[in-house]
N, CA, C and O atoms as a GROMACS GRO file, in nm:
protein
  596
    1MET      N    1  -1.497   1.464  -5.694
    1MET     CA    2  -1.588   1.383  -5.620
    1MET      C    3  -1.514   1.280  -5.535
    1MET      O    4  -1.555   1.253  -5.422
    2ALA      N    5  -1.405   1.222  -5.588
    2ALA     CA    6  -1.331   1.120  -5.515
    2ALA      C    7  -1.271   1.180  -5.388
    2ALA      O    8  -1.265   1.113  -5.285
    3GLY      N    9  -1.227   1.306  -5.394
    3GLY     CA   10  -1.172   1.373  -5.276
    3GLY      C   11  -1.278   1.393  -5.169
    3GLY      O   12  -1.251   1.382  -5.050
    4TYR      N   13  -1.400   1.421  -5.213
    4TYR     CA   14  -1.510   1.440  -5.120
    4TYR      C   15  -1.544   1.308  -5.049
    4TYR      O   16  -1.563   1.306  -4.927
    5VAL      N   17  -1.551   1.199  -5.125
    5VAL     CA   18  -1.584   1.068  -5.068
    5VAL      C   19  -1.473   1.023  -4.973
    5VAL      O   20  -1.500   0.971  -4.865
    6GLY      N   21  -1.346   1.044  -5.014
    6GLY     CA   22  -1.232   1.007  -4.928
    6GLY      C   23  -1.236   1.084  -4.797
    6GLY      O   24  -1.210   1.028  -4.691
    7GLY      N   25  -1.268   1.213  -4.805
    7GLY     CA   26  -1.278   1.294  -4.684
    7GLY      C   27  -1.394   1.250  -4.596
    7GLY      O   28  -1.384   1.250  -4.474
    8LEU      N   29  -1.505   1.213  -4.660
    8LEU     CA   30  -1.622   1.166  -4.586
    8LEU      C   31  -1.591   1.034  -4.515
    8LEU      O   32  -1.631   1.014  -4.400
    9VAL      N   33  -1.520   0.944  -4.584
    9VAL     CA   34  -1.484   0.815  -4.523
    9VAL      C   35  -1.392   0.838  -4.403
    9VAL      O   36  -1.409   0.776  -4.298
   10ARG      N   37  -1.295   0.928  -4.418
   10ARG     CA   38  -1.205   0.960  -4.306
   10ARG      C   39  -1.284   1.019  -4.190
   10ARG      O   40  -1.258   0.984  -4.075
   11ALA      N   41  -1.378   1.105  -4.218
   11ALA     CA   42  -1.460   1.167  -4.113
   11ALA      C   43  -1.543   1.062  -4.040
   11ALA      O   44  -1.558   1.067  -3.918
   12VAL      N   45  -1.597   0.966  -4.115
   12VAL     CA   46  -1.675   0.858  -4.052
   12VAL      C   47  -1.585   0.775  -3.961
   12VAL      O   48  -1.624   0.741  -3.849
   13TRP      N   49  -1.464   0.743  -4.008
   13TRP     CA   50  -1.370   0.666  -3.924
   13TRP      C   51  -1.331   0.743  -3.799
   13TRP      O   52  -1.319   0.684  -3.692
   14VAL      N   53  -1.311   0.871  -3.810
   14VAL     CA   54  -1.276   0.954  -3.694
   14VAL      C   55  -1.391   0.955  -3.594
   14VAL      O   56  -1.368   0.943  -3.473
   15VAL      N   57  -1.512   0.970  -3.642
   15VAL     CA   58  -1.629   0.970  -3.553
   15VAL      C   59  -1.645   0.834  -3.488
   15VAL      O   60  -1.668   0.826  -3.367
   16LEU      N   61  -1.632   0.726  -3.564
   16LEU     CA   62  -1.643   0.592  -3.507
   16LEU      C   63  -1.532   0.566  -3.403
   16LEU      O   64  -1.557   0.510  -3.296
   17ALA      N   65  -1.412   0.606  -3.438
   17ALA     CA   66  -1.301   0.587  -3.343
   17ALA      C   67  -1.326   0.666  -3.215
   17ALA      O   68  -1.299   0.618  -3.105
   18ALA      N   69  -1.376   0.788  -3.230
   18ALA     CA   70  -1.404   0.870  -3.112
   18ALA      C   71  -1.516   0.808  -3.029
   18ALA      O   72  -1.512   0.814  -2.906
   19CYS      N   73  -1.615   0.749  -3.094
   19CYS     CA   74  -1.725   0.686  -3.021
   19CYS      C   75  -1.679   0.562  -2.946
   19CYS      O   76  -1.742   0.523  -2.847
   20VAL      N   77  -1.572   0.500  -2.989
   20VAL     CA   78  -1.519   0.382  -2.921
   20VAL      C   79  -1.410   0.421  -2.823
   20VAL      O   80  -1.411   0.376  -2.708
   21VAL      N   81  -1.317   0.504  -2.864
   21VAL     CA   82  -1.200   0.537  -2.783
   21VAL      C   83  -1.237   0.623  -2.662
   21VAL      O   84  -1.192   0.595  -2.550
   22ILE      N   85  -1.316   0.724  -2.681
   22ILE     CA   86  -1.349   0.815  -2.571
   22ILE      C   87  -1.421   0.742  -2.457
   22ILE      O   88  -1.384   0.762  -2.342
   23PRO      N   89  -1.522   0.658  -2.484
   23PRO     CA   90  -1.583   0.585  -2.372
   23PRO      C   91  -1.486   0.487  -2.305
   23PRO      O   92  -1.491   0.469  -2.183
   24LEU      N   93  -1.398   0.423  -2.383
   24LEU     CA   94  -1.300   0.332  -2.324
   24LEU      C   95  -1.201   0.406  -2.235
   24LEU      O   96  -1.167   0.358  -2.127
   25VAL      N   97  -1.156   0.521  -2.278
   25VAL     CA   98  -1.066   0.603  -2.196
   25VAL      C   99  -1.138   0.648  -2.070
   25VAL      O  100  -1.081   0.645  -1.961
   26GLY      N  101  -1.263   0.690  -2.083
   26GLY     CA  102  -1.341   0.731  -1.966
   26GLY      C  103  -1.360   0.616  -1.868
   26GLY      O  104  -1.347   0.636  -1.747
   27LEU      N  105  -1.391   0.498  -1.918
   27LEU     CA  106  -1.407   0.380  -1.832
   27LEU      C  107  -1.275   0.345  -1.763
   27LEU      O  108  -1.273   0.313  -1.644
   28PHE      N  109  -1.166   0.352  -1.837
   28PHE     CA  110  -1.034   0.326  -1.779
   28PHE      C  111  -1.005   0.423  -1.664
   28PHE      O  112  -0.958   0.381  -1.559
   29LEU      N  113  -1.034   0.550  -1.684
   29LEU     CA  114  -1.010   0.649  -1.579
   29LEU      C  115  -1.098   0.626  -1.457
   29LEU      O  116  -1.052   0.641  -1.344
   30VAL      N  117  -1.223   0.589  -1.480
   30VAL     CA  118  -1.314   0.562  -1.368
   30VAL      C  119  -1.266   0.441  -1.288
   30VAL      O  120  -1.270   0.443  -1.165
   31VAL      N  121  -1.222   0.336  -1.356
   31VAL     CA  122  -1.177   0.214  -1.288
   31VAL      C  123  -1.043   0.236  -1.219
   31VAL      O  124  -1.022   0.185  -1.109
   32MET      N  125  -0.953   0.309  -1.281
   32MET     CA  126  -0.817   0.321  -1.227
   32MET      C  127  -0.801   0.431  -1.123
   32MET      O  128  -0.705   0.427  -1.046
   33ASN      N  129  -0.890   0.527  -1.116
   33ASN     CA  130  -0.876   0.635  -1.018
   33ASN      C  131  -0.868   0.582  -0.874
   33ASN      O  132  -0.779   0.625  -0.801
   34PRO      N  133  -0.956   0.490  -0.829
   34PRO     CA  134  -0.941   0.436  -0.694
   34PRO      C  135  -0.811   0.357  -0.674
   34PRO      O  136  -0.754   0.358  -0.564
   35VAL      N  137  -0.763   0.291  -0.777
   35VAL     CA  138  -0.637   0.217  -0.768
   35VAL      C  139  -0.522   0.314  -0.746
   35VAL      O  140  -0.439   0.292  -0.658
   36TRP      N  141  -0.516   0.420  -0.823
   36TRP     CA  142  -0.410   0.519  -0.809
   36TRP      C  143  -0.417   0.586  -0.672
   36TRP      O  144  -0.314   0.611  -0.610
   37ARG      N  145  -0.540   0.614  -0.625
   37ARG     CA  146  -0.555   0.676  -0.492
   37ARG      C  147  -0.502   0.584  -0.383
   37ARG      O  148  -0.428   0.629  -0.296
   38ASP      N  149  -0.539   0.454  -0.387
   38ASP     CA  150  -0.494   0.362  -0.284
   38ASP      C  151  -0.344   0.334  -0.294
   38ASP      O  152  -0.279   0.312  -0.192
   39ASP      N  153  -0.289   0.334  -0.414
   39ASP     CA  154  -0.144   0.320  -0.428
   39ASP      C  155  -0.072   0.438  -0.364
   39ASP      O  156   0.031   0.422  -0.300
   40ALA      N  157  -0.127   0.557  -0.384
   40ALA     CA  158  -0.067   0.677  -0.321
   40ALA      C  159  -0.080   0.670  -0.169
   40ALA      O  160   0.013   0.710  -0.098
   41ARG      N  161  -0.192   0.621  -0.119
   41ARG     CA  162  -0.209   0.604   0.027
   41ARG      C  163  -0.108   0.505   0.082
   41ARG      O  164  -0.049   0.529   0.187
   42LEU      N  165  -0.087   0.394   0.011
   42LEU     CA  166   0.011   0.293   0.055
   42LEU      C  167   0.152   0.352   0.056
   42LEU      O  168   0.227   0.331   0.152
   43GLU      N  169   0.187   0.425  -0.046
   43GLU     CA  170   0.320   0.487  -0.052
   43GLU      C  171   0.339   0.586   0.062
   43GLU      O  172   0.445   0.587   0.125
   44ALA      N  173   0.239   0.668   0.090
   44ALA     CA  174   0.250   0.766   0.199
   44ALA      C  175   0.257   0.694   0.334
   44ALA      O  176   0.333   0.735   0.422
   45PHE      N  177   0.180   0.587   0.351
   45PHE     CA  178   0.184   0.508   0.474
   45PHE      C  179   0.323   0.448   0.493
   45PHE      O  180   0.379   0.454   0.602
   46TYR      N  181   0.378   0.391   0.388
   46TYR     CA  182   0.513   0.334   0.393
   46TYR      C  183   0.614   0.440   0.435
   46TYR      O  184   0.698   0.414   0.521
   47GLU      N  185   0.607   0.556   0.375
   47GLU     CA  186   0.702   0.663   0.409
   47GLU      C  187   0.691   0.703   0.556
   47GLU      O  188   0.793   0.729   0.620
   48ARG      N  189   0.570   0.708   0.610
   48ARG     CA  190   0.553   0.743   0.752
   48ARG      C  191   0.609   0.634   0.844
   48ARG      O  192   0.670   0.664   0.947
   49VAL      N  193   0.590   0.508   0.806
   49VAL     CA  194   0.640   0.398   0.889
   49VAL      C  195   0.793   0.398   0.892
   49VAL      O  196   0.852   0.387   1.000
   50VAL      N  197   0.857   0.410   0.776
   50VAL     CA  198   1.003   0.405   0.775
   50VAL      C  199   1.066   0.533   0.830
   50VAL      O  200   1.183   0.532   0.868
   51ALA      N  201   0.991   0.643   0.833
   51ALA     CA  202   1.043   0.767   0.890
   51ALA      C  203   1.037   0.767   1.042
   51ALA      O  204   1.105   0.846   1.107
   52TYR      N  205   0.955   0.678   1.100
   52TYR     CA  206   0.943   0.672   1.245
   52TYR      C  207   1.077   0.624   1.301
   52TYR      O  208   1.133   0.526   1.251
   53PRO      N  209   1.130   0.691   1.404
   53PRO     CA  210   1.263   0.654   1.456
   53PRO      C  211   1.266   0.511   1.510
   53PRO      O  212   1.171   0.464   1.573
   54LEU      N  213   1.376   0.444   1.483
   54LEU     CA  214   1.393   0.309   1.536
   54LEU      C  215   1.417   0.316   1.687
   54LEU      O  216   1.466   0.418   1.737
   55PRO      N  217   1.383   0.210   1.758
   55PRO     CA  218   1.412   0.208   1.902
   55PRO      C  219   1.562   0.215   1.925
   55PRO      O  220   1.641   0.182   1.837
   56PRO      N  221   1.603   0.260   2.045
   56PRO     CA  222   1.746   0.262   2.075
   56PRO      C  223   1.806   0.121   2.067
   56PRO      O  224   1.736   0.022   2.089
   57SER      N  225   1.932   0.114   2.035
   57SER     CA  226   2.005  -0.013   2.025
   57SER      C  227   1.940  -0.108   1.924
   57SER      O  228   1.941  -0.230   1.944
   58SER      N  229   1.886  -0.053   1.817
   58SER     CA  230   1.820  -0.133   1.714
   58SER      C  231   1.865  -0.088   1.576
   58SER      O  232   1.902   0.027   1.556
   59ARG      N  233   1.862  -0.182   1.483
   59ARG     CA  234   1.894  -0.149   1.344
   59ARG      C  235   1.800  -0.225   1.251
   59ARG      O  236   1.751  -0.333   1.285
   60ASP      N  237   1.776  -0.168   1.136
   60ASP     CA  238   1.694  -0.230   1.032
   60ASP      C  239   1.780  -0.336   0.963
   60ASP      O  240   1.884  -0.302   0.906
   61VAL      N  241   1.739  -0.461   0.968
   61VAL     CA  242   1.818  -0.570   0.913
   61VAL      C  243   1.818  -0.569   0.760
   61VAL      O  244   1.921  -0.594   0.698
   62PHE      N  245   1.704  -0.541   0.701
   62PHE     CA  246   1.690  -0.545   0.555
   62PHE      C  247   1.634  -0.412   0.504
   62PHE      O  248   1.521  -0.409   0.457
   63PRO      N  249   1.710  -0.303   0.511
   63PRO     CA  250   1.653  -0.173   0.472
   63PRO      C  251   1.611  -0.163   0.326
   63PRO      O  252   1.528  -0.080   0.291
   64MET      N  253   1.667  -0.247   0.240
   64MET     CA  254   1.631  -0.241   0.098
   64MET      C  255   1.526  -0.346   0.062
   64MET      O  256   1.484  -0.353  -0.054
   65ASP      N  257   1.483  -0.427   0.158
   65ASP     CA  258   1.390  -0.535   0.128
   65ASP      C  259   1.280  -0.540   0.233
   65ASP      O  260   1.268  -0.638   0.307
   66ARG      N  261   1.200  -0.435   0.238
   66ARG     CA  262   1.089  -0.430   0.332
   66ARG      C  263   0.963  -0.485   0.265
   66ARG      O  264   0.948  -0.476   0.144
   67ASP      N  265   0.875  -0.540   0.346
   67ASP     CA  266   0.751  -0.598   0.295
   67ASP      C  267   0.641  -0.493   0.300
   67ASP      O  268   0.598  -0.452   0.408
   68VAL      N  269   0.596  -0.450   0.184
   68VAL     CA  270   0.489  -0.351   0.172
   68VAL      C  271   0.377  -0.417   0.093
   68VAL      O  272   0.397  -0.459  -0.021
   69THR      N  273   0.258  -0.427   0.156
   69THR     CA  274   0.150  -0.503   0.095
   69THR      C  275   0.019  -0.425   0.101
   69THR      O  276  -0.011  -0.358   0.200
   70PHE      N  277  -0.056  -0.435  -0.007
   70PHE     CA  278  -0.191  -0.381  -0.014
   70PHE      C  279  -0.281  -0.491  -0.066
   70PHE      O  280  -0.243  -0.564  -0.158
   71GLY      N  281  -0.399  -0.505  -0.009
   71GLY     CA  282  -0.490  -0.606  -0.060
   71GLY      C  283  -0.617  -0.617   0.020
   71GLY      O  284  -0.648  -0.533   0.105
   72LYS      N  285  -0.690  -0.722  -0.009
   72LYS     CA  286  -0.819  -0.747   0.055
   72LYS      C  287  -0.798  -0.842   0.172
   72LYS      O  288  -0.739  -0.949   0.157
   73ASN      N  289  -0.849  -0.802   0.290
   73ASN     CA  290  -0.855  -0.888   0.408
   73ASN      C  291  -0.720  -0.954   0.440
   73ASN      O  292  -0.714  -1.076   0.458
   74LEU      N  293  -0.615  -0.876   0.446
   74LEU     CA  294  -0.482  -0.930   0.477
   74LEU      C  295  -0.476  -0.992   0.616
   74LEU      O  296  -0.400  -1.085   0.640
   75ALA      N  297  -0.558  -0.940   0.707
   75ALA     CA  298  -0.557  -0.992   0.844
   75ALA      C  299  -0.661  -1.101   0.863
   75ALA      O  300  -0.685  -1.144   0.976
   76GLY      N  301  -0.723  -1.146   0.756
   76GLY     CA  302  -0.827  -1.248   0.766
   76GLY      C  303  -0.964  -1.185   0.777
   76GLY      O  304  -0.979  -1.063   0.766
   77GLY      N  305  -1.062  -1.268   0.798
   77GLY     CA  306  -1.198  -1.218   0.811
   77GLY      C  307  -1.268  -1.216   0.677
   77GLY      O  308  -1.217  -1.267   0.577
   78SER      N  309  -1.384  -1.157   0.677
   78SER     CA  310  -1.461  -1.149   0.554
   78SER      C  311  -1.507  -1.006   0.533
   78SER      O  312  -1.492  -0.921   0.621
   79GLY      N  313  -1.560  -0.980   0.419
   79GLY     CA  314  -1.604  -0.845   0.387
   79GLY      C  315  -1.513  -0.784   0.284
   79GLY      O  316  -1.416  -0.844   0.240
   80SER      N  317  -1.546  -0.664   0.246
   80SER     CA  318  -1.469  -0.592   0.145
   80SER      C  319  -1.394  -0.479   0.213
   80SER      O  320  -1.449  -0.372   0.238
   81TYR      N  321  -1.268  -0.504   0.243
   81TYR     CA  322  -1.182  -0.406   0.310
   81TYR      C  323  -1.055  -0.389   0.229
   81TYR      O  324  -1.008  -0.482   0.165
   82CYS      N  325  -1.001  -0.269   0.233
   82CYS     CA  326  -0.870  -0.242   0.176
   82CYS      C  327  -0.772  -0.236   0.292
   82CYS      O  328  -0.788  -0.155   0.383
   83ASP      N  329  -0.671  -0.321   0.289
   83ASP     CA  330  -0.573  -0.331   0.396
   83ASP      C  331  -0.437  -0.284   0.348
   83ASP      O  332  -0.397  -0.310   0.234
   84TYR      N  333  -0.366  -0.216   0.437
   84TYR     CA  334  -0.231  -0.166   0.411
   84TYR      C  335  -0.140  -0.224   0.518
   84TYR      O  336  -0.171  -0.216   0.637
   85ARG      N  337  -0.027  -0.284   0.477
   85ARG     CA  338   0.064  -0.343   0.575
   85ARG      C  339   0.209  -0.315   0.534
   85ARG      O  340   0.247  -0.332   0.419
   86VAL      N  341   0.288  -0.273   0.634
   86VAL     CA  342   0.431  -0.251   0.614
   86VAL      C  343   0.503  -0.330   0.722
   86VAL      O  344   0.471  -0.316   0.840
   87ARG      N  345   0.599  -0.413   0.682
   87ARG     CA  346   0.678  -0.492   0.778
   87ARG      C  347   0.824  -0.454   0.767
   87ARG      O  348   0.880  -0.442   0.658
   88ILE      N  349   0.884  -0.437   0.884
   88ILE     CA  350   1.027  -0.406   0.894
   88ILE      C  351   1.088  -0.508   0.990
   88ILE      O  352   1.032  -0.534   1.096
   89THR      N  353   1.203  -0.564   0.954
   89THR     CA  354   1.272  -0.657   1.042
   89THR      C  355   1.386  -0.583   1.111
   89THR      O  356   1.474  -0.526   1.046
   90LEU      N  357   1.382  -0.585   1.243
   90LEU     CA  358   1.485  -0.519   1.324
   90LEU      C  359   1.571  -0.621   1.397
   90LEU      O  360   1.527  -0.733   1.425
   91GLU      N  361   1.692  -0.580   1.426
   91GLU     CA  362   1.776  -0.653   1.520
   91GLU      C  363   1.802  -0.558   1.635
   91GLU      O  364   1.842  -0.443   1.613
   92THR      N  365   1.778  -0.603   1.757
   92THR     CA  366   1.782  -0.513   1.871
   92THR      C  367   1.841  -0.581   1.993
   92THR      O  368   1.837  -0.703   2.007
   93ALA      N  369   1.896  -0.499   2.081
   93ALA     CA  370   1.945  -0.548   2.210
   93ALA      C  371   1.838  -0.530   2.317
   93ALA      O  372   1.857  -0.573   2.431
   94LEU      N  373   1.725  -0.469   2.283
   94LEU     CA  374   1.619  -0.444   2.380
   94LEU      C  375   1.540  -0.571   2.410
   94LEU      O  376   1.532  -0.662   2.327
   95SER      N  377   1.481  -0.575   2.527
   95SER     CA  378   1.396  -0.688   2.564
   95SER      C  379   1.260  -0.672   2.496
   95SER      O  380   1.225  -0.563   2.452
   96PRO      N  381   1.182  -0.781   2.487
   96PRO     CA  382   1.048  -0.769   2.430
   96PRO      C  383   0.962  -0.665   2.503
   96PRO      O  384   0.885  -0.593   2.440
   97GLN      N  385   0.975  -0.657   2.635
   97GLN     CA  386   0.897  -0.560   2.712
   97GLN      C  387   0.936  -0.416   2.675
   97GLN      O  388   0.849  -0.330   2.661
   98GLU      N  389   1.064  -0.392   2.658
   98GLU     CA  390   1.109  -0.258   2.620
   98GLU      C  391   1.059  -0.221   2.481
   98GLU      O  392   1.017  -0.107   2.458
   99LEU      N  393   1.063  -0.316   2.391
   99LEU     CA  394   1.013  -0.290   2.255
   99LEU      C  395   0.862  -0.264   2.256
   99LEU      O  396   0.813  -0.176   2.186
  100ARG      N  397   0.790  -0.341   2.334
  100ARG     CA  398   0.644  -0.318   2.343
  100ARG      C  399   0.614  -0.179   2.397
  100ARG      O  400   0.526  -0.110   2.346
  101ARG      N  401   0.686  -0.138   2.500
  101ARG     CA  402   0.666  -0.003   2.556
  101ARG      C  403   0.697   0.103   2.450
  101ARG      O  404   0.624   0.200   2.436
  102TYR      N  405   0.805   0.083   2.378
  102TYR     CA  406   0.844   0.180   2.275
  102TYR      C  407   0.734   0.194   2.169
  102TYR      O  408   0.694   0.306   2.136
  103TYR      N  409   0.686   0.082   2.116
  103TYR     CA  410   0.588   0.088   2.009
  103TYR      C  411   0.445   0.113   2.059
  103TYR      O  412   0.359   0.154   1.981
  104ASP      N  413   0.418   0.089   2.188
  104ASP     CA  414   0.287   0.126   2.243
  104ASP      C  415   0.267   0.277   2.236
  104ASP      O  416   0.154   0.324   2.222
  105GLY      N  417   0.375   0.352   2.244
  105GLY     CA  418   0.367   0.498   2.236
  105GLY      C  419   0.377   0.553   2.095
  105GLY      O  420   0.373   0.674   2.075
  106ALA      N  421   0.389   0.464   1.996
  106ALA     CA  422   0.404   0.508   1.856
  106ALA      C  423   0.274   0.568   1.805
  106ALA      O  424   0.166   0.512   1.826
  107THR      N  425   0.286   0.680   1.740
  107THR     CA  426   0.169   0.743   1.677
  107THR      C  427   0.199   0.762   1.528
  107THR      O  428   0.232   0.871   1.482
  108ILE      N  429   0.186   0.654   1.456
  108ILE     CA  430   0.208   0.656   1.311
  108ILE      C  431   0.070   0.662   1.245
  108ILE      O  432  -0.015   0.576   1.268
  109ALA      N  433   0.050   0.762   1.164
  109ALA     CA  434  -0.077   0.774   1.092
  109ALA      C  435  -0.085   0.664   0.987
  109ALA      O  436   0.009   0.644   0.911
  110GLY      N  437  -0.197   0.595   0.984
  110GLY     CA  438  -0.219   0.493   0.882
  110GLY      C  439  -0.271   0.554   0.754
  110GLY      O  440  -0.258   0.675   0.732
  111ALA      N  441  -0.329   0.473   0.671
  111ALA     CA  442  -0.387   0.523   0.547
  111ALA      C  443  -0.508   0.611   0.576
  111ALA      O  444  -0.529   0.712   0.508
  112GLU      N  445  -0.588   0.574   0.678
  112GLU     CA  446  -0.704   0.654   0.716
  112GLU      C  447  -0.715   0.674   0.867
  112GLU      O  448  -0.777   0.770   0.912
  113HIS      N  449  -0.656   0.586   0.945
  113HIS     CA  450  -0.664   0.591   1.091
  113HIS      C  451  -0.523   0.580   1.148
  113HIS      O  452  -0.426   0.577   1.072
  114LYS      N  453  -0.512   0.574   1.279
  114LYS     CA  454  -0.382   0.548   1.342
  114LYS      C  455  -0.343   0.404   1.311
  114LYS      O  456  -0.425   0.313   1.322
  115ALA      N  457  -0.218   0.383   1.274
  115ALA     CA  458  -0.171   0.249   1.240
  115ALA      C  459  -0.169   0.160   1.364
  115ALA      O  460  -0.136   0.204   1.474
  116MET      N  461  -0.205   0.036   1.344
  116MET     CA  462  -0.192  -0.065   1.449
  116MET      C  463  -0.054  -0.127   1.433
  116MET      O  464  -0.013  -0.161   1.322
  117ILE      N  465   0.017  -0.141   1.545
  117ILE     CA  466   0.153  -0.195   1.542
  117ILE      C  467   0.153  -0.331   1.610
  117ILE      O  468   0.104  -0.345   1.722
  118SER      N  469   0.209  -0.431   1.543
  118SER     CA  470   0.226  -0.565   1.600
  118SER      C  471   0.374  -0.599   1.597
  118SER      O  472   0.446  -0.559   1.506
  119LEU      N  473   0.417  -0.673   1.697
  119LEU     CA  474   0.556  -0.716   1.706
  119LEU      C  475   0.560  -0.869   1.706
  119LEU      O  476   0.484  -0.934   1.777
  120TYR      N  477   0.649  -0.924   1.625
  120TYR     CA  478   0.668  -1.069   1.617
  120TYR      C  479   0.814  -1.098   1.646
  120TYR      O  480   0.902  -1.062   1.569
  121PHE      N  481   0.839  -1.164   1.758
  121PHE     CA  482   0.975  -1.188   1.805
  121PHE      C  483   1.028  -1.320   1.748
  121PHE      O  484   0.958  -1.420   1.743
  122GLN      N  485   1.155  -1.315   1.707
  122GLN     CA  486   1.223  -1.433   1.655
  122GLN      C  487   1.339  -1.467   1.748
  122GLN      O  488   1.363  -1.399   1.847
  123GLU      N  489   1.410  -1.572   1.713
  123GLU     CA  490   1.525  -1.613   1.793
  123GLU      C  491   1.635  -1.507   1.787
  123GLU      O  492   1.632  -1.416   1.705
  124GLU      N  493   1.732  -1.523   1.874
  124GLU     CA  494   1.844  -1.429   1.874
  124GLU      C  495   1.925  -1.449   1.747
  124GLU      O  496   1.941  -1.561   1.698
  125GLY      N  497   1.976  -1.337   1.696
  125GLY     CA  498   2.054  -1.339   1.574
  125GLY      C  499   2.198  -1.382   1.600
  125GLY      O  500   2.236  -1.407   1.714
  126PRO      N  501   2.278  -1.391   1.493
  126PRO     CA  502   2.417  -1.437   1.505
  126PRO      C  503   2.503  -1.343   1.589
  126PRO      O  504   2.600  -1.388   1.650
  127ALA      N  505   2.471  -1.215   1.593
  127ALA     CA  506   2.550  -1.119   1.670
  127ALA      C  507   2.498  -1.106   1.813
  127ALA      O  508   2.544  -1.019   1.887
  128GLY      N  509   2.404  -1.190   1.852
  128GLY     CA  510   2.351  -1.184   1.988
  128GLY      C  511   2.229  -1.097   2.002
  128GLY      O  512   2.163  -1.100   2.106
  129GLY      N  513   2.195  -1.020   1.899
  129GLY     CA  514   2.076  -0.935   1.906
  129GLY      C  515   1.951  -1.014   1.873
  129GLY      O  516   1.957  -1.113   1.800
  130ARG      N  517   1.840  -0.970   1.924
  130ARG     CA  518   1.711  -1.035   1.898
  130ARG      C  519   1.651  -0.976   1.771
  130ARG      O  520   1.656  -0.855   1.750
  131ARG      N  521   1.595  -1.062   1.688
  131ARG     CA  522   1.524  -1.015   1.569
  131ARG      C  523   1.376  -1.002   1.602
  131ARG      O  524   1.318  -1.086   1.670
  132VAL      N  525   1.319  -0.895   1.550
  132VAL     CA  526   1.176  -0.870   1.570
  132VAL      C  527   1.120  -0.812   1.441
  132VAL      O  528   1.182  -0.726   1.378
  133ILE      N  529   1.002  -0.859   1.403
  133ILE     CA  530   0.933  -0.802   1.288
  133ILE      C  531   0.832  -0.702   1.341
  133ILE      O  532   0.748  -0.734   1.424
  134VAL      N  533   0.844  -0.580   1.292
  134VAL     CA  534   0.751  -0.472   1.329
  134VAL      C  535   0.654  -0.460   1.213
  134VAL      O  536   0.693  -0.433   1.100
  135GLU      N  537   0.525  -0.479   1.243
  135GLU     CA  538   0.423  -0.472   1.139
  135GLU      C  539   0.328  -0.356   1.168
  135GLU      O  540   0.264  -0.352   1.273
  136ALA      N  541   0.320  -0.263   1.075
  136ALA     CA  542   0.225  -0.152   1.084
  136ALA      C  543   0.112  -0.183   0.988
  136ALA      O  544   0.134  -0.222   0.873
  137TYR      N  545  -0.011  -0.165   1.037
  137TYR     CA  546  -0.128  -0.210   0.961
  137TYR      C  547  -0.239  -0.106   0.973
  137TYR      O  548  -0.257  -0.045   1.078
  138ASP      N  549  -0.313  -0.086   0.864
  138ASP     CA  550  -0.434  -0.005   0.867
  138ASP      C  551  -0.531  -0.062   0.764
  138ASP      O  552  -0.492  -0.133   0.672
  139SER      N  553  -0.659  -0.029   0.781
  139SER     CA  554  -0.763  -0.084   0.696
  139SER      C  555  -0.878   0.015   0.684
  139SER      O  556  -0.898   0.099   0.773
  140HIS      N  557  -0.954   0.006   0.576
  140HIS     CA  558  -1.077   0.083   0.563
  140HIS      C  559  -1.175   0.007   0.474
  140HIS      O  560  -1.136  -0.085   0.402
  141ASP      N  561  -1.301   0.046   0.480
  141ASP     CA  562  -1.404  -0.018   0.398
  141ASP      C  563  -1.374   0.002   0.250
  141ASP      O  564  -1.305   0.096   0.211
  142TRP      N  565  -1.428  -0.087   0.171
  142TRP     CA  566  -1.410  -0.081   0.026
  142TRP      C  567  -1.458   0.053  -0.027
  142TRP      O  568  -1.566   0.101   0.008
  143ASP      N  569  -1.376   0.113  -0.112
  143ASP     CA  570  -1.413   0.242  -0.171
  143ASP      C  571  -1.386   0.242  -0.322
  143ASP      O  572  -1.322   0.333  -0.376
  144TRP      N  573  -1.435   0.140  -0.387
  144TRP     CA  574  -1.436   0.125  -0.531
  144TRP      C  575  -1.305   0.078  -0.592
  144TRP      O  576  -1.293   0.073  -0.714
  145ASP      N  577  -1.205   0.042  -0.510
  145ASP     CA  578  -1.083  -0.017  -0.564
  145ASP      C  579  -1.113  -0.165  -0.590
  145ASP      O  580  -1.141  -0.239  -0.496
  146TRP      N  581  -1.108  -0.208  -0.714
  146TRP     CA  582  -1.146  -0.345  -0.752
  146TRP      C  583  -1.060  -0.450  -0.683
  146TRP      O  584  -1.103  -0.564  -0.672
  147ARG      N  585  -0.940  -0.415  -0.635
  147ARG     CA  586  -0.853  -0.511  -0.569
  147ARG      C  587  -0.904  -0.549  -0.430
  147ARG      O  588  -0.858  -0.648  -0.372
  148CYS      N  589  -0.999  -0.472  -0.376
  148CYS     CA  590  -1.051  -0.496  -0.240
  148CYS      C  591  -1.192  -0.551  -0.240
  148CYS      O  592  -1.246  -0.578  -0.133
  149TYR      N  593  -1.252  -0.570  -0.352
  149TYR     CA  594  -1.391  -0.614  -0.355
  149TYR      C  595  -1.401  -0.763  -0.338
  149TYR      O  596  -1.512  -0.818  -0.338
   0.00000   0.00000   0.00000
């Protein structure tokens, strides 16, 4: 009889654990699926941005320290948007006009649309080259990723 009761108690614990664990695992998967999807989109966007050829007479100043950001309303404004941003700092001998022409023709796919490219010019560097921050940006409406709500 003691073996029967011990087995019954174990069976009750297994059923109770399954009633708690299975819904928690299901909830975790439902909540994290959009996060994993948007992380994969950000990684793919980053890879496309860094694979785009640099302008002539230019070099990546910090190839191991690029700014890759995902979040809500990175460009300001209100609403629930998921934003993707990749920044690369270049040193170049090109003029601002030449750089604008080069990146005006850029066709880098964003996370969902064509990436918007912005250029931020800094003072000339120590070697005489001009530093410029190239920012690739894309955005889409909230799609259940809790980080964008």
